[in-house]
N, C-alpha and C positions, 0 to 999 in steps of 0.2 A: 402379169406375168404372160409367158408363152404357153399355149397348149396346142400341140401338133403344128407348131410353127406359126401360130396366129396369136396376136396380142388380143387378150380377152378381157382384161380388167385393169383398173387403175393400180399404180404401184403401191405396195404395202411393205412397211419395214420389217414386220414380224413374219419370218418364212414359215415358221411352224412352232407350236408349243406343245409340251407334254401334258399329261393330266394334272401335274402339280403347278402348271403355269410357267415352266422353265422355257426359255427361248431355245429353239433348235435351228441350227444353221444348215443350209442346204448343202448337199454333196455337189462338188463340181462335176460337170458332164463331159469335158474334153480333157484327156489325160495322156496325150501322145508324148513322146520324147523325140529328140533330134539326133541324127547320127547312128551309131552302131546299135543302139537300142530302139530304132524306129523302123519296124517292118513295113510302115506305111510309105517309106521313102523320103522323109523329111531330112534334108542334109543341111549342114551348117554353111551358109553362103552368105557373104556381105550383100546387103541391099534387098534380100528376099523377104525379110520378116518385118513386122510392125508390132510394136508394143503399145496397146491401148491402155491408158491409165486415167485415173482421177486423183488430183492432189488431196481431196478430202479423204480418200480411202486408204487406211493403213496397210491393207493387203496389197493394193496396187503399188503404193510407194515403196514397199520393201523390195519389189522387183526393179523399181527405178533406181534405187540406192545400189543394188547389186550391178545393174547395168553400168552405172557411173563408176563404181569402184573397179570393175574389170576393165574399164576403158573400152566399152563396146559401142559408143555413140556413133562411130563412124560406120558400123556394121548393121545396126538395127534401128530403125526409125521409131520415133515416139509421137503418138497423137494423144491429146488431153481432151477429156470430155468436160462439160460444164459441171461444176460441183453441186449445183442446185438440182435436187431430185424432182423430176416432173411426174405427171400422171402416167407417163410411158417410160419412166426410169431415166437412165443416163441419156443426155442429149448433146449433140454436136452443135452448139450455138454460136461458136466463134467469139463469145463474150467473155469478159473477165480474163482476157489473155489466153483463152483456150482455143481449140482447133475446130475448124470444119473438117469433115471426113473427106479429104481429097483423094483417099486411097479407094474407097468403095462407093462414095457418094450418098451414104446413109445419114438420115436425120437423127436416129436414135441407136443406141447399141443394140437393141433387140433385133434390128434388122440384119445385123451381122450374124447373129446366132441363127436366124431363119435361113440365111443364105448358106451357112455352113451346114445346117441340118434342117431341111424343110419340115420335118416332124418333130422338132426339138419341143420338149416340154419342160418348163422350169423358169428360173430367173435369169435375166440377162446381166451378169455381173462383170466387174473389172477386178483384176487385170485380165486382158486377152492377148495372147501371142498369135498373131495372124500371119499366114502364109500367102504372099502375093501370087506365088506361082501356082499353088493349088487351089487358091481362092477359098480358104477354109480356115477354121480355127484349129491351131495345133494344140493349145492347152489354155485353160481358164483357171487353173489351180495355182495360187501364188507360191505355195511350198515346192511345187514341181518347177515352176519357172524359175525360182531361185537356183535350183540344181541345174537346170538347162543352161542358164547363164554362166553358172560357175564352171560347169564341166563341158557340156555340149558345144559351147561356143568358145572354149578356152584357147583353141588354136587362132582364133581371130582376135583374141584380147590383147590390148596394148599395155595393160598393167599385169605384172606378175603377182596376182592375188589369188589365194585359195581360201574360199570361205568354209570349206568342209575338209580340212586336212585330215588325213587318214588316222593320225595319232589321237585326234580328238572327237572322232565321230561318235563314240559312245556317250561322251559328255555332252556333246552337242544335241544329240537326240533326247537324252534324258532331260536336259534343261529346257529344250523346246517343248517337251511334253507338258511340263508344268506351266511354262509361260502361256502356251495356248489354252489349257483347260482353265486356268485360274485368272489370267490377266488379259491376254489378247482378246480372247472370246468372253472372258469373265465380265468385262465392262459392258458388253452387249447384253449379257444375260442379266445384269443388273438393270440396264436402261430399258430393255424390252420385256422385263418380267411382267406377268399379268396377275400375280398374286403377291401378297406380302411375304409369304414364306419363301417363295422363289427369289424375290429381291433380297431378303435378309441373308439368305444362303449365298447368293452371288456376291454381294457387297463384302461379306466376310472374307470369302475366297480372294477377292481382289486385294484387300488390304493385308491379308496374311502373305499374299505373294509379294507385296511391295516390301513388307517387313523382311521377308526371306531374301530378296534381292539386295536390300540395304545391308544385311549381315554378310551376304556373300561378297559384296563389293568392298567391305571394310579392309579386306586384305588382297584385293585383286583389282586390277583396271578393267577386267573383262569378265563376262559372265560364265564362259565355258572353258576357260584356259588362259594361258598367258599371252594370247594374241587375239586380234579381232576376227570374229567368225560370223557366220549367218545368224547365230543366236543374238548377237548384239544388234543386228538389224531388226530382228523380230521384237526385241524389247524396246528399241528406240521408237518404232512407229506408234506404239501405244502410249509411251511415256510423253512424247512431244505433243499429243493431242489431249492428254489428261487434263491440264488446267484450261485449255481452250474449249473443251466440249464435254468430256466425261464427268468432271467434277460437278458441273451444274446441270447440264441437260439430262445425263444418264444417272444423276443422284449418287455418284460415287464421291460422296462429300464427308466421309467419316473423318478424314484428316487431309490437309493440303499436301501436295507433293513435296513442298519445302519441310515437312516433318521427317523426311528421309534424307539426310544430308550426303550419304554416300551415293544414293541414287541420283541426286541433283548434281553432284560432282561428275558423275558418270554421264549423265545427259549433256552436260556442258563439254565434256571431252569429245563426245560424239559430234556435237554441233560445231566443233572446231574443224571437222573434216569436211571439205567442199561437197563430197558426194551425199552427205546427210544434210547439210545446210540447204543445198539446192533443191531437195526433195520436200521442203516445208514451205507451204504457202498458207499463212495464218488466215488470210482473208477467205480462201477457199475452204478451209477446214470449218470455220465458223459459218460461213454462208451455206455450206452443205448440210452440216448437221442440224442447224436451225431452220432448215427448209423441210425437215421431216414433220409433216402436219400432224401425225399422231402423237407426237411429243411436244410440238410447238405450234398449235393451230393458228396463232396470229401472224406467224412468219417473222416476228421482230428478231433481229440479230443484235445481240448485246454489244455495247461499246468496248467493254473489256474482255478479259482482263488485261491489264498492262504488265508484261513479263519482261524482266531484265535480261532473259537468256534468248529472246527472239527479236 
C-alpha cells in the first residue's frame, strides 16, 4: 500500500479485519463530483477524462457497464489494467489484451495515486476517474462514479438512459444497501474471513441474499422496479463472477447459482444486453482472482467451470 505517497509493502488482499475476523473494506479517498456539484471546477467535457478499470474487478466493471449503457464511449476514454495482482498491486502490462498507460506513463496504478496526492496513504484501487486537464483523480468510489456517469455526464450521453429515475430512488437505495452488505461485499467477507465464525456469518448472509433475490425476481424482471436501474448493474457484477471465482476460491459453495432459477433467468436477461456482455472477460476474472497468493499460493488457474451462459 501507499504511506505518505510511497509504496512501502507488498500488496495484501485483506485490507483490515475486526476483532472477530471480519473483513473490513477501505473507504475511498477521492470523492469529487463533476459539474454543478464540483466546487473544484471539474466540468463535463468530452475527451477530458479517463476511466481506469480492471475486468476482474466487479466495482470497476459496474462503472464500465454504466458508461456503455449511457453511450459515453466517445466522451470518456477507458484504460484497462492487467487482472493479475502483483506485489505492487494493479499493473499496466499491455498483456492479456490490457493497456499500457499512455495517458500518464505509469507502470502501476499506485503511481497515479501518488501523482494525484503526494501524501496519499491507502490502497490504490480501481475504478479511477482521472482528469487529464487537472492531472489528478476525480473519484475512486464506484458508487459515486455510477452517479457521475448517469447524471453529471448526461448532456454528453448518446443514449437516453436514466439509471436512477426519481420515482425509484428510495427503492434503488434500499435494495442497493442490502445487496452491498450481504452480497457484493458479502462474498469478500466470506473469502477473506480470518475466523470460522466470521466466515459462517458471511456465507449465510450471501445465500440468504440470493434466496431473497430469487423470490423478488419471481414476479419482476428487475430488482428495484419495472425497469433497468443501477441496482441491476450492482447485482450483475457479483452474479457473473459467482461461478467463476466466489463459489470455489471464496468458499461460497453452500449451493450453486443454478439452485436459484429466477436469479439465473435474470442473469441471462442481463447478459443479452451488449453493455453487460462486453464488460465480462472470464479469463481476466479467473486469472485475477486466482492470482491472490493468500488464497491460492500455487497460482494455478482452474480449467473450469464450463458455463453455458458465458
